[in-house]
C-alpha positions in Angstrom: 98.9 119.0 99.3 96.8 118.0 96.3 93.7 120.1 95.9 90.3 118.4 95.3 89.8 120.4 92.1 93.0 118.9 90.7 92.0 115.3 91.5 90.4 114.3 88.2 91.0 111.5 85.7 92.3 114.0 83.2 95.0 115.4 85.5 95.9 111.9 86.6 96.6 110.9 83.0 98.7 114.1 82.6 100.7 113.2 85.6 101.3 109.6 84.3 102.4 110.9 80.9 104.7 113.5 82.4 106.2 110.9 84.8 106.8 108.5 81.9 108.5 111.4 79.9 110.8 112.1 82.9 111.8 108.5 83.3 112.6 108.3 79.6 114.6 111.5 79.8 116.6 110.2 82.7 117.4 107.0 80.7 118.5 109.2 77.8 120.8 111.3 80.0 122.3 108.2 81.4 123.7 107.4 78.0 125.8 110.5 77.8 127.2 110.9 81.2 128.5 114.4 81.7 128.7 115.3 78.0 126.7 118.5 78.3 128.3 120.0 75.1 126.6 117.3 73.0 123.2 118.2 74.4 123.8 121.9 73.7 124.8 121.4 70.1 121.9 119.1 69.3 119.3 121.2 71.0 118.4 118.5 73.5 119.2 120.6 76.5 116.5 123.0 75.6 114.1 120.1 75.1 115.0 118.9 78.6 114.3 122.3 80.1 110.9 122.3 78.5 110.1 118.9 80.1 111.3 120.2 83.5 109.0 123.3 83.2 106.0 121.2 82.2 106.5 118.9 85.2 107.0 121.9 87.5 103.9 123.6 86.2 101.9 120.5 86.8 103.2 120.1 90.4 102.5 123.8 91.2 99.0 123.5 89.7 98.2 120.5 91.9 99.0 122.6 94.9 97.0 125.5 93.6 100.1 127.7 93.5 100.6 129.8 90.4 103.9 131.5 91.1 106.4 129.1 89.7 108.6 131.8 88.2 111.5 131.3 90.6 111.7 127.6 89.8 111.4 128.4 86.1 114.3 130.8 86.3 116.4 128.0 87.9 115.5 125.7 85.1 116.5 128.3 82.5 119.9 128.5 84.1 120.6 124.8 84.1 123.7 124.0 82.1 124.9 120.6 83.3 123.5 117.1 82.8 124.0 116.2 86.5 122.0 119.2 87.5 119.2 118.4 85.2 119.2 114.8 86.3 119.1 115.7 90.0 116.0 117.9 89.3 114.4 115.2 87.3 114.8 112.8 90.2 113.1 115.2 92.6 110.2 115.8 90.1 109.8 112.1 89.6 109.3 111.6 93.3 106.9 114.6 93.5 104.8 113.3 90.6 104.7 109.8 92.1 103.4 111.2 95.3 100.8 113.3 93.5 99.6 110.3 91.5 99.2 108.3 94.7 97.1 111.0 96.3 94.9 111.5 93.3 94.2 107.8 93.0 93.2 107.6 96.7 90.8 110.6 96.3 89.3 109.1 93.1 89.0 105.6 94.6 85.4 104.9 95.8 84.7 104.2 99.4 84.6 100.5 100.3 81.0 99.2 100.9 79.9 98.0 104.4 80.0 94.4 103.1 83.6 94.8 101.8 84.7 96.4 105.1 83.2 93.5 107.0 84.9 91.0 104.7 88.3 92.6 105.2 87.7 92.6 109.0 86.8 88.9 108.9 90.0 88.1 107.0 92.1 90.0 109.5 90.4 88.1 112.4 91.2 84.8 110.7 94.8 85.9 110.2 95.1 86.8 113.9 93.9 83.3 114.8 96.3 81.6 112.4 99.2 83.6 113.9 98.2 82.5 117.4 98.2 79.0 116.1 101.8 79.4 115.0 101.2 79.3 111.2 104.5 79.8 109.4 105.5 83.4 109.3 105.9 83.4 105.5 102.4 82.2 105.0 101.0 84.8 107.5 102.9 87.5 105.6 101.5 86.4 102.3 97.9 86.5 103.7 98.5 89.9 105.3 99.9 91.3 102.0 96.9 89.9 100.1 94.5 91.5 102.5 96.2 94.9 102.0 96.2 94.5 98.3 92.4 93.7 98.4 91.8 96.7 100.6 93.6 98.9 98.0 91.7 97.1 95.2 94.9 95.8 93.6 92.9 92.8 92.5 95.5 91.0 90.3 98.1 91.3 93.1 95.7 90.0 95.7 94.7 87.1 93.5 98.3 86.1 92.6 99.6 86.3 96.2 96.6 84.3 97.5 97.0 81.7 94.7 100.7 81.2 95.2 100.2 80.8 99.0 97.5 78.2 98.5 99.7 76.2 96.1 102.7 76.4 98.4 100.7 75.0 101.3 99.2 72.3 99.2 102.6 71.2 97.9 103.8 70.8 101.5 101.2 68.1 102.2 103.0 64.7 101.8 100.9 61.9 100.4 101.6 58.5 98.8 100.3 59.7 95.5 101.0 63.0 93.7 97.4 64.0 92.6 95.2 66.5 94.3 92.8 63.6 95.3 95.7 61.8 96.9 96.5 64.8 99.1 92.9 65.3 100.0 92.8 61.6 101.1 95.9 62.2 103.2 94.2 65.2 104.9 91.1 63.0 105.6 93.3 60.2 107.0 95.1 62.4 109.5 91.8 64.2 110.4 92.6 67.6 108.9 89.4 67.2 106.9 86.6 65.2 108.5 85.4 62.1 106.7 81.7 61.6 105.8 79.0 63.2 103.7 79.7 66.7 105.1 83.3 66.5 104.0 82.5 65.7 100.4 81.5 69.2 99.6 84.5 70.6 101.5 86.8 68.3 99.6 85.2 69.2 96.2 85.5 73.0 96.9 89.0 72.4 98.2 90.0 70.7 94.9 88.4 73.3 92.8 90.3 76.0 94.7 93.6 74.3 94.1 93.0 73.8 90.4 91.7 77.4 90.0 94.8 78.7 91.7 97.2 76.6 89.6 95.4 77.7 86.4 95.6 81.4 87.5 99.3 81.2 88.3 100.6 79.0 85.4 98.3 79.2 82.5 95.7 82.0 82.0 97.7 85.2 81.4 94.6 87.1 80.0 92.6 86.7 83.1 92.1 89.6 85.5 90.0 89.0 88.6 87.3 91.3 89.8 86.8 92.2 93.5 84.6 89.2 94.2 87.0 86.8 92.5 90.1 88.2 94.3 88.2 88.0 97.6 87.3 84.3 96.8 91.0 83.5 96.1 92.0 85.1 99.5 89.1 83.3 101.3 90.3 79.9 99.8 93.9 80.7 100.9 92.7 81.3 104.5 90.7 78.1 104.5 93.7 76.2 103.1 95.9 77.7 105.9 93.4 76.5 108.6 93.5 73.0 107.1 97.3 73.1 106.7 97.8 74.2 110.3 95.5 71.3 111.5 97.5 68.9 109.2 100.7 70.0 110.9 99.2 69.4 114.4 97.7 66.0 113.6 100.4 64.3 111.4 102.3 61.5 113.0 105.4 62.5 115.0 108.5 62.2 112.9 106.5 62.3 109.6 108.1 64.5 107.0 106.3 67.7 106.2 
C-alpha cells in the first residue's frame, strides 16, 4: 500500500534513481559471480549494504512504516553475493510496483470527452471483430486503445501507425504508389467514387504519409494526446476500409 502523502513527484524521482542504482548493482555483481572475498577487500560489500538499506527505507516510508530495524539487521548480516543479489531482485520488484502506483495516483483523471473517445474506439473495435478482421490487426488496435488510455502517447501512435501501414501494404494494385492503391479501393467499391469520396481519399492519403513519416523518419517527434488519438482514429478507419476491400475484391484475387 502506497500512502497518498508519499505519492509526490519528488518521491517518484527518488524511486526511479534507487531502482536504477539497484539495476546497476545487479549488473556489477553479475561480473564477479560468487567472489565475495573480492567485494570485502575492496569495500564494495559495505557499499552494497548501504544501497540495500536506502531502498528498504524508501519502501518502508512509502507504506508509512517506520520500524525497518529488523530488515536492516538482516542486511548488516549479509556476507554472500548471491544473498545480496536475491534481496536486490526483491527490492527491484517492490520499487517497480511502488513507481507504478505513484504514477497512477499522480496521473490526472481523463476528461469526459477523452472517455467518450475511448468508448467509441472500443465500440469500433467490437464491430471490426464481428466482421472478422484479422486477429493481429484487432490486437494492435486493442493495444493502441489501452496505451492511449494510460497516456502512453508515443506507444499508441507507433502501434497505430504500423497497423495502418501494414493494412495499406496488403492492398494489391497495378501500381505501387499510394494513389494507385486508393484507385484500387475505389474500383472495388471499398471507397465510393464521386465528389464525396475525394475528401475521404485525400484524408486517407495524408494519414498513410503521416504514419510512414512517423515510423521511418521523424525520430524527434513525440505526439500529444490529440495527435495519438488521431493516429488511432485513422487506423480504425483504415481497418474498416480494409475489411470492406477483403469482402469486395474478386474471388481468387490475391490479397
